[in-house]
KOLPAVO-638552 format. One record per residue (C-alpha): residue in three letters; y, z negated, x. Coordinates in steps of 0.05 Angstrom, whole numbers, plus 32768, in hexadecimal, padded with zeros to 4 digits. Layout:
BEGIN
{site "ALA"; {Y; Z; X}}
...
END
This chain:
BEGIN
{site "UNK"; {7FFE; 7FFD; 8002}}
{site "UNK"; {802B; 7FFA; 803D}}
{site "UNK"; {8064; 802F; 803A}}
{site "UNK"; {8066; 8035; 7FF4}}
{site "UNK"; {8095; 8019; 7FBC}}
{site "UNK"; {806E; 7FEA; 7F90}}
{site "UNK"; {8080; 7FC6; 7F51}}
{site "UNK"; {8054; 7F92; 7F3A}}
{site "UNK"; {8045; 7F9F; 7EEB}}
{site "UNK"; {800D; 7F6A; 7EDA}}
{site "UNK"; {7FEF; 7F2C; 7EF1}}
{site "UNK"; {7FAE; 7F11; 7EDA}}
{site "UNK"; {7F82; 7ED0; 7EF6}}
{site "UNK"; {7F40; 7ED5; 7F05}}
{site "UNK"; {7F10; 7E98; 7F03}}
{site "UNK"; {7EE1; 7E90; 7F38}}
{site "UNK"; {7EA8; 7E63; 7F33}}
{site "UNK"; {7EA0; 7E2C; 7F60}}
{site "UNK"; {7E71; 7DF5; 7F67}}
{site "UNK"; {7E7A; 7DAE; 7F8C}}
{site "UNK"; {7E3C; 7D95; 7FAD}}
{site "UNK"; {7E30; 7D52; 7FC9}}
{site "UNK"; {7E17; 7D51; 8016}}
{site "UNK"; {7DF3; 7D17; 8035}}
{site "UNK"; {7DEE; 7D23; 8081}}
{site "UNK"; {7DEC; 7D09; 80C5}}
{site "UNK"; {7E11; 7D29; 810A}}
{site "UNK"; {7E0A; 7D13; 8150}}
{site "UNK"; {7E46; 7D1A; 817F}}
{site "UNK"; {7E5B; 7CF9; 81C7}}
{site "UNK"; {7E91; 7CCC; 81B9}}
{site "UNK"; {7EC0; 7CA8; 81E1}}
{site "UNK"; {7EBE; 7C66; 81F5}}
{site "UNK"; {7EF3; 7C2F; 81F6}}
{site "UNK"; {7F2B; 7C29; 822B}}
{site "UNK"; {7F0F; 7BF0; 8254}}
{site "UNK"; {7EC3; 7C0E; 824D}}
{site "UNK"; {7EDC; 7C53; 825C}}
{site "UNK"; {7EFB; 7C46; 829D}}
{site "UNK"; {7EC9; 7C0F; 82B9}}
{site "UNK"; {7E94; 7C48; 82B1}}
{site "UNK"; {7EC8; 7C7C; 82D3}}
{site "UNK"; {7ED7; 7C4C; 830C}}
{site "UNK"; {7E89; 7C41; 8314}}
{site "UNK"; {7E79; 7C87; 8314}}
{site "UNK"; {7EA7; 7C91; 8358}}
{site "UNK"; {7E7A; 7C5E; 8373}}
{site "UNK"; {7E5D; 7C16; 8371}}
{site "UNK"; {7E91; 7BDF; 8372}}
{site "UNK"; {7E9D; 7B95; 8368}}
{site "UNK"; {7EB9; 7B76; 8329}}
{site "UNK"; {7EF4; 7B5D; 834D}}
{site "UNK"; {7EFE; 7BAB; 8369}}
{site "UNK"; {7EFC; 7BC1; 8320}}
{site "UNK"; {7F2E; 7B8F; 830D}}
{site "UNK"; {7F5D; 7BA0; 8338}}
{site "UNK"; {7F5C; 7BE7; 832C}}
{site "UNK"; {7F61; 7BDD; 82E1}}
{site "UNK"; {7F91; 7BA4; 82E0}}
{site "UNK"; {7F64; 7B72; 82C1}}
{site "UNK"; {7F66; 7B25; 82BE}}
{site "UNK"; {7F27; 7B02; 82D5}}
{site "UNK"; {7F11; 7AF7; 8294}}
{site "UNK"; {7F1A; 7B36; 8278}}
{site "UNK"; {7EF3; 7B56; 82B1}}
{site "UNK"; {7EBB; 7B28; 829D}}
{site "UNK"; {7EB4; 7B34; 825C}}
{site "UNK"; {7EB4; 7B81; 8265}}
{site "UNK"; {7E7C; 7B76; 829A}}
{site "UNK"; {7E56; 7B51; 826B}}
{site "UNK"; {7E5E; 7B7D; 8231}}
{site "UNK"; {7E4E; 7BBE; 825C}}
{site "UNK"; {7E10; 7B91; 827D}}
{site "UNK"; {7DF3; 7B85; 8239}}
{site "UNK"; {7DFA; 7BCC; 8222}}
{site "UNK"; {7DD3; 7BDE; 8263}}
{site "UNK"; {7E0C; 7C0A; 827C}}
{site "UNK"; {7E18; 7BE7; 82BE}}
{site "UNK"; {7DE8; 7BC5; 82F5}}
{site "UNK"; {7DFF; 7B88; 831D}}
{site "UNK"; {7DDF; 7B8C; 835F}}
{site "UNK"; {7DC8; 7B52; 8387}}
{site "UNK"; {7E0F; 7B58; 83B0}}
{site "UNK"; {7E2F; 7B51; 8374}}
{site "UNK"; {7E45; 7B9C; 8375}}
{site "UNK"; {7E46; 7BC4; 8330}}
{site "UNK"; {7E27; 7C0A; 831E}}
{site "UNK"; {7E1A; 7C32; 82EF}}
{site "UNK"; {7DD3; 7C37; 82CD}}
{site "UNK"; {7DAD; 7C74; 82B9}}
{site "UNK"; {7DBE; 7C6B; 8276}}
{site "UNK"; {7E0A; 7C6B; 8283}}
{site "UNK"; {7E03; 7CA7; 82B5}}
{site "UNK"; {7DF1; 7CD1; 827B}}
{site "UNK"; {7E37; 7CC8; 825B}}
{site "UNK"; {7E51; 7CF6; 828C}}
{site "UNK"; {7E4C; 7D3E; 827D}}
{site "UNK"; {7E55; 7D73; 82AE}}
{site "UNK"; {7E9E; 7D7D; 82C4}}
{site "UNK"; {7EB7; 7D46; 828D}}
{site "UNK"; {7ECF; 7D0B; 82B1}}
{site "UNK"; {7ECE; 7CDF; 8275}}
{site "UNK"; {7E8F; 7CBD; 825E}}
{site "UNK"; {7E79; 7CC6; 8219}}
{site "UNK"; {7E43; 7CA0; 81EB}}
{site "UNK"; {7E0F; 7CC7; 81C4}}
{site "UNK"; {7E22; 7CB0; 8177}}
{site "UNK"; {7E05; 7CC1; 8139}}
{site "UNK"; {7E2A; 7CBF; 80F5}}
{site "UNK"; {7E12; 7CBF; 80B0}}
{site "UNK"; {7E43; 7CDC; 807B}}
{site "UNK"; {7E46; 7CF2; 8031}}
{site "UNK"; {7E76; 7D20; 8019}}
{site "UNK"; {7E81; 7D54; 7FE3}}
{site "UNK"; {7E95; 7D9A; 7FF6}}
{site "UNK"; {7E9F; 7DCF; 7FCE}}
{site "UNK"; {7E8E; 7E1B; 7FCD}}
{site "UNK"; {7E97; 7E5C; 7FA2}}
{site "UNK"; {7E5E; 7E77; 7F8C}}
{site "UNK"; {7E64; 7EC7; 7FA0}}
{site "UNK"; {7E6F; 7EB6; 7FE9}}
{site "UNK"; {7E65; 7E74; 7FEF}}
{site "UNK"; {7EA5; 7E67; 8016}}
{site "UNK"; {7EB7; 7E1E; 801D}}
{site "UNK"; {7EF0; 7E0C; 7FEA}}
{site "UNK"; {7F24; 7DD6; 8003}}
{site "UNK"; {7F27; 7D99; 7FDD}}
{site "UNK"; {7F6E; 7DA0; 7FD9}}
{site "UNK"; {7F62; 7DE4; 7FB6}}
{site "UNK"; {7F74; 7DDE; 7F69}}
{site "UNK"; {7F3C; 7DEF; 7F35}}
{site "UNK"; {7F36; 7DE5; 7EF1}}
{site "UNK"; {7F19; 7E0B; 7EB0}}
{site "UNK"; {7F1A; 7E58; 7EAE}}
{site "UNK"; {7F40; 7E5A; 7E70}}
{site "UNK"; {7F73; 7E95; 7E74}}
{site "UNK"; {7F54; 7EB5; 7EA9}}
{site "UNK"; {7F19; 7EEA; 7EB4}}
{site "UNK"; {7EDC; 7EC0; 7EBF}}
{site "UNK"; {7EB0; 7EDC; 7EF4}}
{site "UNK"; {7E64; 7ED2; 7EEA}}
{site "UNK"; {7E42; 7ECF; 7F29}}
{site "UNK"; {7DFD; 7EF1; 7F35}}
{site "UNK"; {7DC7; 7EC1; 7F09}}
{site "UNK"; {7D91; 7EBE; 7F3F}}
{site "UNK"; {7DC8; 7EA7; 7F6D}}
{site "UNK"; {7DE5; 7E75; 7F46}}
{site "UNK"; {7DA3; 7E57; 7F33}}
{site "UNK"; {7D9A; 7E49; 7F7C}}
{site "UNK"; {7DDF; 7E37; 7F90}}
{site "UNK"; {7DC7; 7DF1; 7FB2}}
{site "UNK"; {7DA1; 7E1E; 7FE3}}
{site "UNK"; {7DDF; 7E4D; 7FF2}}
{site "UNK"; {7E0A; 7E11; 7FF8}}
{site "UNK"; {7DDB; 7DEF; 8027}}
{site "UNK"; {7DD5; 7E32; 8054}}
{site "UNK"; {7E23; 7E3B; 8051}}
{site "UNK"; {7E2B; 7DF6; 8069}}
{site "UNK"; {7E02; 7DFB; 80A2}}
{site "UNK"; {7E23; 7E36; 80B5}}
{site "UNK"; {7E6A; 7E1D; 80B2}}
{site "UNK"; {7E65; 7DD5; 80B7}}
{site "UNK"; {7E92; 7DCC; 80F1}}
{site "UNK"; {7EC6; 7DF8; 80CE}}
{site "UNK"; {7EB9; 7DCA; 8085}}
{site "UNK"; {7EC7; 7D8A; 80B3}}
{site "UNK"; {7F07; 7DAC; 80D4}}
{site "UNK"; {7F26; 7DC2; 8094}}
{site "UNK"; {7F10; 7D85; 8071}}
{site "UNK"; {7F34; 7D59; 80A6}}
{site "UNK"; {7EF3; 7D31; 80B1}}
{site "UNK"; {7EEF; 7D0C; 80F1}}
{site "UNK"; {7EBD; 7CDC; 8112}}
{site "UNK"; {7ECA; 7C9E; 813B}}
{site "UNK"; {7ED5; 7CAE; 8184}}
{site "UNK"; {7ECA; 7CFD; 817A}}
{site "UNK"; {7F12; 7D1B; 818C}}
{site "UNK"; {7EF5; 7D64; 8184}}
{site "UNK"; {7ECA; 7D79; 8150}}
{site "UNK"; {7EA1; 7DA8; 8179}}
{site "UNK"; {7E8A; 7D6A; 81A2}}
{site "UNK"; {7E56; 7D5F; 8164}}
{site "UNK"; {7E1D; 7D83; 8147}}
{site "UNK"; {7DF8; 7D7A; 80FE}}
{site "UNK"; {7DBE; 7D4B; 810D}}
{site "UNK"; {7DA0; 7D43; 80C8}}
{site "UNK"; {7DB8; 7D5E; 8080}}
{site "UNK"; {7D90; 7D23; 8056}}
{site "UNK"; {7DA4; 7D42; 800E}}
{site "UNK"; {7DCD; 7D73; 7FEB}}
{site "UNK"; {7DD9; 7D6F; 7FA7}}
{site "UNK"; {7DFE; 7D9A; 7F6E}}
{site "UNK"; {7E38; 7D6F; 7F55}}
{site "UNK"; {7E6C; 7D8F; 7F2A}}
{site "UNK"; {7E7C; 7DD6; 7F10}}
{site "UNK"; {7ECC; 7DF0; 7F17}}
{site "UNK"; {7EF3; 7E2E; 7F1A}}
{site "UNK"; {7F25; 7E45; 7F4F}}
{site "UNK"; {7F5C; 7E6E; 7F35}}
{site "UNK"; {7F75; 7EA8; 7F5D}}
{site "UNK"; {7FA7; 7EDE; 7F3E}}
{site "UNK"; {7FA1; 7F24; 7F45}}
{site "UNK"; {7FDB; 7F53; 7F49}}
{site "UNK"; {7FE1; 7F9C; 7F2A}}
{site "UNK"; {8019; 7FC4; 7F4F}}
{site "UNK"; {8035; 8008; 7F3B}}
{site "UNK"; {803B; 8033; 7F75}}
{site "UNK"; {8076; 8057; 7F64}}
{site "UNK"; {8075; 808D; 7F8F}}
{site "UNK"; {8025; 809F; 7F7D}}
{site "UNK"; {802C; 8081; 7F31}}
{site "UNK"; {7FED; 805D; 7F3E}}
{site "UNK"; {7FD5; 8019; 7F35}}
{site "UNK"; {7FC1; 7FEC; 7F71}}
{site "UNK"; {7FA3; 7FA7; 7F71}}
{site "UNK"; {7FB7; 7F72; 7FA1}}
{site "UNK"; {7FA0; 7F28; 7FA7}}
{site "UNK"; {7FB9; 7EF5; 7FDC}}
{site "UNK"; {7F80; 7EC0; 7FD2}}
{site "UNK"; {7F4D; 7EC1; 800F}}
{site "UNK"; {7F14; 7EC2; 7FDD}}
{site "UNK"; {7F24; 7F08; 7FC9}}
{site "UNK"; {7F1E; 7F23; 8012}}
{site "UNK"; {7ED4; 7F21; 800E}}
{site "UNK"; {7EB2; 7F5D; 7FEA}}
{site "UNK"; {7E88; 7F35; 7FB8}}
{site "UNK"; {7EC7; 7F1B; 7F8B}}
{site "UNK"; {7EEE; 7F62; 7F8F}}
{site "UNK"; {7EAE; 7F86; 7F79}}
{site "UNK"; {7E98; 7F57; 7F3C}}
{site "UNK"; {7EEC; 7F5F; 7F26}}
{site "UNK"; {7EE5; 7FAB; 7F28}}
{site "UNK"; {7EA0; 7FA6; 7EFF}}
{site "UNK"; {7EC9; 7F79; 7ECD}}
{site "UNK"; {7EFD; 7FAB; 7EC8}}
{site "UNK"; {7EDC; 7FED; 7EC5}}
{site "UNK"; {7EB2; 7FD9; 7E87}}
{site "UNK"; {7EFC; 7FBC; 7E6D}}
{site "UNK"; {7F1D; 7FFE; 7E73}}
{site "UNK"; {7F2D; 802A; 7E33}}
{site "UNK"; {7F4F; 806C; 7E1F}}
{site "UNK"; {7F9C; 8075; 7E28}}
{site "UNK"; {7FC5; 8060; 7DEC}}
{site "UNK"; {8001; 808F; 7E00}}
{site "UNK"; {800F; 80AA; 7DB5}}
{site "UNK"; {8012; 8064; 7D9C}}
{site "UNK"; {8040; 804F; 7DD5}}
{site "UNK"; {806A; 8091; 7DC6}}
{site "UNK"; {806F; 807B; 7D82}}
{site "UNK"; {8085; 8037; 7D8A}}
{site "UNK"; {80BA; 8052; 7DBF}}
{site "UNK"; {80D7; 8080; 7D8B}}
{site "UNK"; {80D5; 8047; 7D54}}
{site "UNK"; {80FC; 8020; 7D81}}
{site "UNK"; {812D; 8058; 7D91}}
{site "UNK"; {811A; 804E; 7DD7}}
{site "UNK"; {8128; 8090; 7DF9}}
{site "UNK"; {812E; 807B; 7E41}}
{site "UNK"; {80E5; 805A; 7E43}}
{site "UNK"; {80CC; 809E; 7E18}}
{site "UNK"; {80E9; 80CE; 7E4C}}
{site "UNK"; {80B6; 80B0; 7E7C}}
{site "UNK"; {8075; 80C0; 7E54}}
{site "UNK"; {8053; 80F6; 7E60}}
{site "UNK"; {8014; 811E; 7E41}}
{site "UNK"; {7FE3; 80F7; 7E6A}}
{site "UNK"; {8007; 80B7; 7E7E}}
{site "UNK"; {8045; 809C; 7E98}}
{site "UNK"; {8077; 80B5; 7ECF}}
{site "UNK"; {807E; 806F; 7EF8}}
{site "UNK"; {80A5; 8097; 7F2A}}
{site "UNK"; {80DC; 80AF; 7EF5}}
{site "UNK"; {80DA; 806A; 7ECF}}
{site "UNK"; {80EE; 804B; 7F15}}
{site "UNK"; {8125; 8075; 7F21}}
{site "UNK"; {8142; 8069; 7EDC}}
{site "UNK"; {813B; 801E; 7EE2}}
{site "UNK"; {8165; 8020; 7F23}}
{site "UNK"; {819C; 8049; 7F03}}
{site "UNK"; {819D; 8019; 7EC3}}
{site "UNK"; {81A3; 7FDC; 7EF3}}
{site "UNK"; {81E8; 7FF9; 7F01}}
{site "UNK"; {8200; 8002; 7EC0}}
{site "UNK"; {821D; 7FD2; 7E8C}}
{site "UNK"; {81ED; 7FCE; 7E4B}}
{site "UNK"; {81D8; 7FA1; 7E15}}
{site "UNK"; {8195; 7FBC; 7E29}}
{site "UNK"; {816A; 7FB6; 7E65}}
{site "UNK"; {812B; 7FD7; 7E72}}
{site "UNK"; {80F5; 7FBB; 7EA1}}
{site "UNK"; {80B3; 7FC7; 7EBA}}
{site "UNK"; {8074; 7F93; 7EBE}}
{site "UNK"; {8062; 7F5C; 7E93}}
{site "UNK"; {8098; 7F32; 7E74}}
{site "UNK"; {8081; 7EF4; 7E94}}
{site "UNK"; {808A; 7F0D; 7EDF}}
{site "UNK"; {80BD; 7EE2; 7EFB}}
{site "UNK"; {80F4; 7F1B; 7F00}}
{site "UNK"; {80EB; 7F2F; 7EB5}}
{site "UNK"; {80E3; 7EEE; 7E9E}}
{site "UNK"; {8126; 7ED9; 7EBC}}
{site "UNK"; {8142; 7F0C; 7E8F}}
{site "UNK"; {8125; 7EF1; 7E56}}
{site "UNK"; {8128; 7EAD; 7E60}}
{site "UNK"; {8170; 7EA7; 7E77}}
{site "UNK"; {8194; 7EC2; 7E37}}
{site "UNK"; {8169; 7E9B; 7E09}}
{site "UNK"; {8176; 7E5D; 7E33}}
{site "UNK"; {81C4; 7E69; 7E30}}
{site "UNK"; {81B8; 7E6D; 7DDE}}
{site "UNK"; {8192; 7E2B; 7DE7}}
{site "UNK"; {81CE; 7E06; 7E0E}}
{site "UNK"; {81FF; 7E27; 7DDF}}
{site "UNK"; {81DD; 7E0D; 7DA0}}
{site "UNK"; {81DA; 7DBD; 7DC3}}
{site "UNK"; {8228; 7DC5; 7DCD}}
{site "UNK"; {8233; 7DD9; 7D8B}}
{site "UNK"; {8248; 7E1F; 7D92}}
{site "UNK"; {8209; 7E38; 7D6A}}
{site "UNK"; {81CE; 7E36; 7D44}}
{site "UNK"; {818D; 7E22; 7D67}}
{site "UNK"; {816A; 7E69; 7D7F}}
{site "UNK"; {812A; 7E72; 7D5A}}
{site "UNK"; {80F0; 7E98; 7D82}}
{site "UNK"; {80B7; 7EC2; 7D6A}}
{site "UNK"; {8088; 7EDC; 7D9C}}
{site "UNK"; {8058; 7F14; 7D85}}
{site "UNK"; {8019; 7F1E; 7DB1}}
{site "UNK"; {7FFA; 7F65; 7DB9}}
{site "UNK"; {7FB1; 7F79; 7DB2}}
{site "UNK"; {7FAA; 7F79; 7DFD}}
{site "UNK"; {7F6A; 7F51; 7E1A}}
{site "UNK"; {7F8C; 7F42; 7E54}}
{site "UNK"; {7FCC; 7F28; 7E38}}
{site "UNK"; {7FC2; 7EDD; 7E45}}
{site "UNK"; {7F93; 7EE1; 7E7F}}
{site "UNK"; {7FC9; 7EC2; 7EAE}}
{site "UNK"; {7FDC; 7E78; 7EB3}}
{site "UNK"; {801F; 7E88; 7EC7}}
{site "UNK"; {8028; 7EAF; 7E82}}
{site "UNK"; {8019; 7E71; 7E5D}}
{site "UNK"; {8043; 7E45; 7E82}}
{site "UNK"; {807C; 7E7A; 7E74}}
{site "UNK"; {8067; 7E71; 7E2C}}
{site "UNK"; {8069; 7E25; 7E2B}}
{site "UNK"; {80A4; 7E26; 7E52}}
{site "UNK"; {80CD; 7E4D; 7E18}}
{site "UNK"; {80AC; 7E24; 7DE6}}
{site "UNK"; {80C9; 7DE2; 7E04}}
{site "UNK"; {810C; 7E05; 7E0E}}
{site "UNK"; {811A; 7E14; 7DC8}}
{site "UNK"; {80E7; 7DDD; 7DA7}}
{site "UNK"; {80AE; 7DE5; 7D84}}
{site "UNK"; {80C3; 7DED; 7D3E}}
{site "UNK"; {80F1; 7E2C; 7D55}}
{site "UNK"; {80B9; 7E4D; 7D7A}}
{site "UNK"; {807E; 7E76; 7D60}}
{site "UNK"; {804C; 7E9E; 7D7B}}
{site "UNK"; {8027; 7ED8; 7D50}}
{site "UNK"; {7FE3; 7EE9; 7D60}}
{site "UNK"; {7FB7; 7F22; 7D55}}
{site "UNK"; {7F74; 7F1B; 7D38}}
{site "UNK"; {7F48; 7F4A; 7D13}}
{site "UNK"; {7F49; 7F25; 7CD0}}
{site "UNK"; {7F49; 7EE2; 7CA8}}
{site "UNK"; {7EFA; 7EE7; 7CBC}}
{site "UNK"; {7F04; 7EF5; 7D08}}
{site "UNK"; {7EE3; 7EB0; 7D1A}}
{site "UNK"; {7ED4; 7EC7; 7D65}}
{site "UNK"; {7F1A; 7EDE; 7D6C}}
{site "UNK"; {7F3C; 7E9B; 7D4C}}
{site "UNK"; {7F0D; 7E70; 7D73}}
{site "UNK"; {7F1F; 7E92; 7DB6}}
{site "UNK"; {7F73; 7E95; 7DA9}}
{site "UNK"; {7F63; 7E4B; 7D97}}
{site "UNK"; {7F42; 7E39; 7DDC}}
{site "UNK"; {7F74; 7E66; 7E02}}
{site "UNK"; {7FB4; 7E4B; 7DE1}}
{site "UNK"; {7FA3; 7E00; 7DEA}}
{site "UNK"; {7FE8; 7DDB; 7DDB}}
{site "UNK"; {8005; 7E1C; 7DC2}}
{site "UNK"; {7FDC; 7E25; 7D85}}
{site "UNK"; {8007; 7DF4; 7D5C}}
{site "UNK"; {803B; 7E2F; 7D61}}
{site "UNK"; {800D; 7E65; 7D55}}
{site "UNK"; {8006; 7E91; 7D14}}
{site "UNK"; {7FC7; 7EC2; 7D0C}}
{site "UNK"; {7FDE; 7F0B; 7CF3}}
{site "UNK"; {7FB0; 7F48; 7CE7}}
{site "UNK"; {7FB2; 7F6D; 7D27}}
{site "UNK"; {7FCC; 7FC0; 7D26}}
{site "UNK"; {8018; 7FB2; 7D26}}
{site "UNK"; {802A; 7FF3; 7D49}}
{site "UNK"; {7FDD; 7FFA; 7D5E}}
{site "UNK"; {7FDC; 7FB3; 7D80}}
{site "UNK"; {8008; 7FD5; 7DBE}}
{site "UNK"; {8046; 7FB3; 7DB7}}
{site "UNK"; {8061; 7F6C; 7DCB}}
{site "UNK"; {809A; 7F4C; 7DB3}}
{site "UNK"; {80C8; 7F0F; 7DBB}}
{site "UNK"; {80FF; 7F0A; 7D86}}
{site "UNK"; {813C; 7EDD; 7D81}}
{site "UNK"; {814F; 7EF1; 7D40}}
{site "UNK"; {8195; 7F0F; 7D3B}}
{site "UNK"; {81A2; 7F06; 7D85}}
{site "UNK"; {8168; 7F22; 7DBA}}
{site "UNK"; {812E; 7F47; 7DB5}}
{site "UNK"; {80F6; 7F5A; 7DEA}}
{site "UNK"; {80CB; 7F93; 7DE0}}
{site "UNK"; {808C; 7F9E; 7E11}}
{site "UNK"; {8064; 7FDF; 7E09}}
{site "UNK"; {8019; 7FD2; 7E27}}
{site "UNK"; {800F; 8015; 7E40}}
{site "UNK"; {7FC0; 8029; 7E46}}
{site "UNK"; {7FB5; 8066; 7E74}}
{site "UNK"; {7F71; 808A; 7E77}}
{site "UNK"; {7F3C; 8063; 7EA6}}
{site "UNK"; {7F6C; 802D; 7EBE}}
{site "UNK"; {7F51; 7FE9; 7EAE}}
{site "UNK"; {7F99; 7FC6; 7EA1}}
{site "UNK"; {7FD0; 7FD6; 7E75}}
{site "UNK"; {801B; 7FE9; 7E92}}
{site "UNK"; {804D; 7FBD; 7E72}}
{site "UNK"; {8090; 7FD8; 7E69}}
{site "UNK"; {80CA; 7FD1; 7E3D}}
{site "UNK"; {810F; 7FB3; 7E2E}}
{site "UNK"; {813D; 7F78; 7E22}}
{site "UNK"; {8170; 7F7E; 7DEF}}
{site "UNK"; {81AE; 7F5E; 7DD2}}
{site "UNK"; {81C3; 7F94; 7DA9}}
{site "UNK"; {81C1; 7F75; 7D64}}
{site "UNK"; {81B5; 7FAE; 7D3D}}
{site "UNK"; {8176; 7FC3; 7D67}}
{site "UNK"; {815F; 7F7A; 7D63}}
{site "UNK"; {8164; 7F7B; 7D16}}
{site "UNK"; {813F; 7FBB; 7D12}}
{site "UNK"; {8107; 7FA6; 7D45}}
{site "UNK"; {8103; 7F63; 7D15}}
{site "UNK"; {80FD; 7F89; 7CDB}}
{site "UNK"; {80C8; 7FB7; 7CF1}}
{site "UNK"; {80A0; 7F7E; 7CFF}}
{site "UNK"; {80AE; 7F5E; 7CBD}}
{site "UNK"; {809D; 7F97; 7C9B}}
{site "UNK"; {8057; 7F98; 7CBF}}
{site "UNK"; {804C; 7F4F; 7CAA}}
{site "UNK"; {805C; 7F5C; 7C5D}}
{site "UNK"; {802C; 7F8F; 7C5B}}
{site "UNK"; {7FE1; 7F91; 7C4E}}
{site "UNK"; {7FA4; 7FA0; 7C7F}}
{site "UNK"; {7F73; 7FD4; 7C72}}
{site "UNK"; {7F44; 7FA2; 7C4D}}
{site "UNK"; {7F84; 7F93; 7C24}}
{site "UNK"; {7F8B; 7F4E; 7C3D}}
{site "UNK"; {7FCE; 7F2E; 7C50}}
{site "UNK"; {7FE3; 7F3B; 7C93}}
{site "UNK"; {8000; 7EF8; 7C9D}}
{site "UNK"; {7FC1; 7EC1; 7CA0}}
{site "UNK"; {7FE0; 7E81; 7CA9}}
{site "UNK"; {7FE1; 7E51; 7CE7}}
{site "UNK"; {7FAD; 7E59; 7D21}}
END
């Protein structure tokens, strides 16, 4: 993607399954000795000495050298000759390894720790990595054969990389300054502890010059082949035929010649749209176009800021409190993003619960699966959500309406054989256009579905 102008158009979350495992293990290492113990042995490594000579070298009192000699003798690390001279024993000579002048003793450490590994590559997941439920994300499913043997795979992963795991988790062993001085002595037990999911964000970028969609992800889990391959399989199944005619119809309805000019018989002229956006940014207008999901940072600022200004004016008694009506499109990836969910919550909290409505499309009053899914995905927002029969402008339009003041229109353009839609649209403070957009949606709500049921189906 280097050298090409990219515009982010979508962000969706991927929920990668992770399991925690409880490890009981033992490591052995050459640990450092206490100061006096070490330097007494280092002096005696040079040659035999009397206790007085050792005390003089180390600046110890008569009592201190007597205690030190007694301890080292009881540990069988020094020998006392008939002439009173001190020397190293065969045991303490082994504390010195090659060119290392510092004596170190072989120690065994027994530990129990819980470590997490993903179920695709069995890469170690740091304990500080946020984990949670897979709501509002594409939930990846690993190979059942691998999942059933996850404990064995986690064991092999730990055996391969335990030093890296200890380093990343800042696990230390008394007297060991360098983790490379230890080795795994025994893996006593490993058992599965708990299931988790790590959320990673996948970006879809429009390459303006090539008019193609490219994917990118900064999370290290996406660097290996297994996870991108699984995502590709999911998205290839999810791709649909194009909806260009429906988008053109909606653009025409909302008198959006700006966007309509960039539609082509087989798709969308991303290069032309980008040029028009740059030209528009230098002109003063009550309508501003954008590309990408409404909740992407730059687009969201354009939407949130004027609504916040209305709220502030109402708080100071200079206007009525604004009502916000958010109309969801029939796009399967529309709420597969925690960022989007948090933006929606922030807008609800800004205007307060009673002035916020979320209109959710379902396939009729008997669509139990759809209702159940929305209730699960929307969490705390379900209290402000209303069920509506899907089909408004073929389900390809998303609206955010502040009656008589602001309207946001987002078309979700589907090109042939592409897994994700390209959101594009505009925000307007043109009151006549705001009124028209609201009137078109209300006209739809007042009608009946093909099965002759009311399109307004009540609270979620």
